[in-house]
C-alpha positions as CSV (number, residue, x, y, z in Angstrom):
1,M,132.4,176.6,58.4
2,T,131.3,175.7,61.6
3,Q,133.5,173.0,63.7
4,P,130.5,169.6,64.4
5,L,130.6,168.5,67.9
6,L,131.5,164.9,67.0
7,S,133.6,164.2,64.5
8,I,134.7,160.2,64.1
9,E,137.4,159.3,61.2
10,G,138.3,156.2,60.3
11,I,137.2,154.3,63.8
12,S,137.6,150.5,63.8
13,V,137.0,148.3,67.0
14,T,138.7,144.9,66.9
15,L,137.5,142.1,69.5
16,P,139.0,138.2,70.0
17,T,137.1,135.9,69.7
18,P,137.6,131.7,69.5
19,R,137.1,132.1,65.7
20,G,140.1,134.8,65.6
21,L,139.4,138.6,65.2
22,L,136.4,140.3,65.2
23,R,136.2,143.9,63.0
24,A,132.7,144.7,64.6
25,V,133.3,148.1,63.6
26,D,135.4,148.7,60.8
27,H,136.6,152.5,59.2
28,V,133.7,154.5,60.0
29,D,133.7,158.0,59.5
30,L,130.8,160.5,60.9
31,Q,130.0,164.3,61.7
32,L,127.4,165.5,64.0
33,E,126.8,169.2,64.5
34,A,125.3,171.1,67.9
35,G,121.6,170.9,68.0
36,R,121.2,168.5,65.1
37,T,120.1,164.5,64.7
38,L,122.1,161.8,63.3
39,G,120.6,158.3,62.5
40,V,122.9,155.2,63.1
41,V,120.6,152.3,61.5
42,G,121.1,148.6,60.4
43,E,119.9,145.1,61.7
44,S,120.9,143.4,65.3
45,G,125.0,142.8,65.3
46,C,125.7,145.6,62.8
47,G,128.4,147.2,65.0
48,K,126.0,150.5,66.3
49,T,126.4,149.6,69.6
50,M,130.4,148.9,69.7
51,L,130.0,152.5,67.9
52,S,128.4,154.4,70.4
53,R,130.7,153.0,73.1
54,A,134.1,153.7,71.5
55,I,132.6,157.0,71.4
56,L,132.2,156.5,74.9
57,Q,135.2,155.1,75.6
58,L,133.4,152.3,77.4
59,L,134.9,149.1,74.9
60,P,135.3,145.7,76.5
61,K,138.6,145.0,78.2
62,R,140.3,143.2,75.6
63,A,138.9,145.6,72.3
64,A,141.5,147.5,70.0
65,L,140.6,150.8,69.2
66,K,141.8,152.6,65.7
67,G,141.2,156.1,64.7
68,R,139.8,159.0,66.2
69,I,137.1,160.3,67.7
70,V,136.9,163.9,68.7
71,F,134.2,165.5,71.0
72,G,134.1,169.4,71.6
73,G,137.3,170.1,70.4
74,R,138.9,167.0,72.4
75,D,140.5,163.7,71.5
76,M,138.6,161.2,73.2
77,A,141.7,158.8,73.1
78,S,143.9,161.4,74.5
79,L,141.8,161.9,77.9
80,A,142.8,160.3,81.0
81,S,140.1,157.9,83.0
82,E,139.4,160.9,85.3
83,E,138.6,163.6,82.4
84,L,136.6,161.3,80.3
85,R,134.5,160.6,84.0
86,R,133.9,164.3,83.8
87,L,133.1,164.2,80.5
88,R,130.0,162.0,81.0
89,G,127.2,163.1,81.8
90,P,127.6,167.1,82.2
91,E,128.6,167.2,77.9
92,L,128.2,163.5,76.9
93,A,125.0,161.2,77.8
94,V,123.7,158.3,77.4
95,V,120.1,156.6,77.6
96,F,119.9,152.7,76.7
97,Q,117.3,150.5,75.5
98,D,116.7,148.8,78.9
99,P,116.4,151.4,81.6
100,M,116.8,148.7,84.2
101,T,120.1,147.9,83.4
102,S,121.0,152.0,83.8
103,L,119.1,152.9,86.8
104,N,120.4,151.4,90.4
105,P,117.5,149.0,91.7
106,V,118.1,149.2,95.0
107,L,118.1,152.8,95.3
108,T,115.2,155.2,95.0
109,I,114.5,157.1,92.2
110,G,115.1,160.3,94.0
111,T,118.9,159.1,95.4
112,Q,119.9,158.3,91.8
113,L,118.8,161.7,90.7
114,I,119.9,163.8,93.6
115,E,123.4,162.2,93.7
116,T,124.1,162.8,90.0
117,L,123.3,166.6,90.1
118,Q,125.6,166.8,93.6
119,A,127.9,165.1,91.9
120,H,128.4,167.1,88.3
121,L,126.6,170.0,89.4
122,G,127.9,170.4,93.0
123,M,124.1,171.5,94.3
124,D,123.3,171.2,97.7
125,T,120.7,168.5,99.0
126,A,117.7,170.8,99.1
127,E,118.2,172.4,95.5
128,A,118.8,168.9,94.1
129,I,115.6,167.4,95.3
130,R,114.2,170.6,93.8
131,R,115.5,170.0,90.4
132,S,115.2,166.5,91.0
133,I,110.9,167.0,90.9
134,Q,111.5,169.6,88.2
135,L,113.2,167.1,85.6
136,L,110.7,164.7,86.7
137,S,107.6,166.8,85.9
138,E,109.6,168.2,82.2
139,V,110.0,164.5,80.9
140,G,106.0,163.8,81.6
141,I,106.0,161.8,85.1
142,P,103.0,162.9,87.6
143,A,103.4,163.5,91.4
144,P,107.0,163.6,90.5
145,E,107.4,164.3,94.6
146,Q,105.8,160.8,95.1
147,R,108.3,159.2,92.5
148,L,111.3,160.7,94.1
149,R,110.6,158.1,96.8
150,Q,109.8,154.8,94.6
151,Y,112.2,152.3,93.4
152,P,112.6,151.6,89.2
153,H,110.2,148.2,89.7
154,Q,108.0,150.2,91.2
155,L,107.6,152.0,88.0
156,S,106.3,150.7,84.4
157,G,108.6,150.3,81.7
158,G,107.6,153.9,80.0
159,M,108.4,155.6,83.6
160,R,111.7,154.2,83.6
161,Q,112.3,155.3,80.4
162,R,111.4,158.8,81.0
163,V,113.5,158.7,84.3
164,A,116.7,157.7,82.6
165,I,116.1,160.6,79.9
166,A,115.7,163.0,83.1
167,I,119.0,161.5,84.8
168,A,120.7,161.5,81.2
169,L,119.8,165.2,80.5
170,S,119.9,166.5,84.5
171,C,123.1,168.2,83.8
172,E,122.2,169.8,80.3
173,P,125.0,167.9,78.1
174,K,125.7,168.8,74.6
175,L,125.5,165.2,73.1
176,L,122.9,162.7,74.0
177,I,123.9,158.9,72.9
178,A,120.2,157.1,72.8
179,D,121.0,153.7,72.0
180,E,117.6,152.0,70.9
181,P,115.8,154.0,73.7
182,T,112.1,152.9,72.5
183,T,112.2,149.3,71.7
184,A,111.6,148.1,74.6
185,L,108.3,149.9,74.7
186,D,105.1,149.3,72.7
187,V,104.3,151.0,69.9
188,A,102.1,153.6,71.9
189,L,104.9,154.6,74.2
190,R,108.1,154.8,71.5
191,G,105.7,158.1,70.1
192,Q,105.7,159.5,73.3
193,I,109.0,158.8,74.0
194,M,110.5,159.9,70.6
195,A,108.3,163.2,71.1
196,L,109.7,163.5,74.6
197,L,113.4,163.5,73.1
198,D,112.1,165.5,70.3
199,D,111.0,168.6,72.3
200,L,113.7,168.4,75.0
201,Q,116.3,168.6,71.8
202,R,114.8,171.7,70.5
203,E,114.8,173.2,74.3
204,Q,117.9,173.0,75.0
205,G,120.0,172.6,71.8
206,L,121.9,169.3,72.4
207,A,122.9,167.2,69.9
208,V,121.6,163.5,69.3
209,L,123.0,160.3,68.0
210,L,120.3,158.0,67.9
211,I,121.2,154.0,67.1
212,T,118.1,152.5,66.3
213,H,116.9,149.6,63.4
214,D,113.6,151.9,63.2
215,L,113.8,153.7,60.0
216,P,110.3,155.4,60.4
217,M,111.9,156.9,63.7
218,V,114.9,158.1,61.9
219,R,112.6,159.5,59.0
220,Q,110.7,161.8,61.2
221,F,113.4,163.1,63.7
222,A,116.6,162.9,62.3
223,Q,118.0,165.1,59.7
224,R,120.9,162.7,58.3
225,V,121.5,158.8,58.5
226,L,124.4,156.3,58.3
227,V,123.5,153.0,57.3
228,M,126.0,150.2,59.1
229,E,126.1,146.6,58.0
230,K,128.7,144.1,58.9
231,G,130.9,146.9,60.6
232,H,130.8,148.7,57.6
233,C,129.3,152.3,56.4
234,V,127.3,151.2,53.5
235,E,125.4,154.6,52.9
236,A,125.2,158.1,54.6
237,G,123.6,161.3,54.1
238,R,120.8,163.8,54.4
239,V,117.4,161.5,55.4
240,D,115.6,162.5,52.9
241,R,118.0,161.2,50.1
242,V,119.0,157.9,51.6
243,L,115.2,156.7,52.4
244,Q,113.7,157.9,49.6
245,R,116.4,156.9,46.9
246,P,118.6,154.9,48.4
247,E,121.6,153.8,46.3
248,H,123.1,150.7,48.2
249,P,121.7,147.3,48.1
250,Y,121.4,146.5,51.9
251,T,120.3,150.5,52.2
252,Q,117.0,149.5,49.3
253,R,116.1,146.4,51.4
254,L,115.8,147.9,54.6
255,V,113.7,150.8,53.2
256,H,111.4,148.6,51.3
257,S,111.0,146.0,54.3
258,A,110.5,149.2,56.8
259,P,107.0,149.9,57.7
260,V,105.0,153.5,57.2
261,R,104.1,155.2,60.0
262,D,103.9,158.3,61.9
263,V,106.0,157.8,65.0
264,R,105.1,160.6,67.1
265,T,101.1,159.7,66.9
266,A,101.2,156.0,66.7
267,Q,99.0,154.4,69.4
């Protein structure tokens, strides 16, 4: 049997608060194979983003992590900070909800792309410029040569998110964590961005961990789904089974309250 690209066993994340310890993630297990998409769903505050930060080893300083995270055969907790830095980008990438939090506002789009390619792939400047233009074109940005000279604030929200995706995929990672990648966009742009991610995934064969509260999105783009409530995994399995025949009352409420729409063609 093929080993999963990402395997999480009994992960818990505990945070100190004025009211005592908060278990933001409570004994969660999951597996994700190469080339597949796993949707992690639940309401705001259920622990989805904290789970992604545990995978990235980017938890708050006072957070306590228990359990095991294995990515590409490596135990993430055992890696030194320099090993983690080399891993993030080339093999493990992330796209956040708001690209303005991940794009540097004082650097041009070109500088951010070029520096990423040079730092992780060792490209010279001319090669990195050519690859940057190609990447922007691949994510559907018109006039890519011109965009390289622009700053994030000069682009629309949809364009900024496409740039963030281009940077995340520039080193052809094995796993992409997409943390609410379309929440800040209007309905039409959500469909365009998810269709773009889906197409790029098929071309590059990367695994995607899709963190969202949008069940129609998960229904259309994921093969498996994990439902979280208050830090716990309350239900998990194939998308067609969980979303068509939910067993847990919380999942049932989510499914019954979710709209029915085609995300890819939404206008």
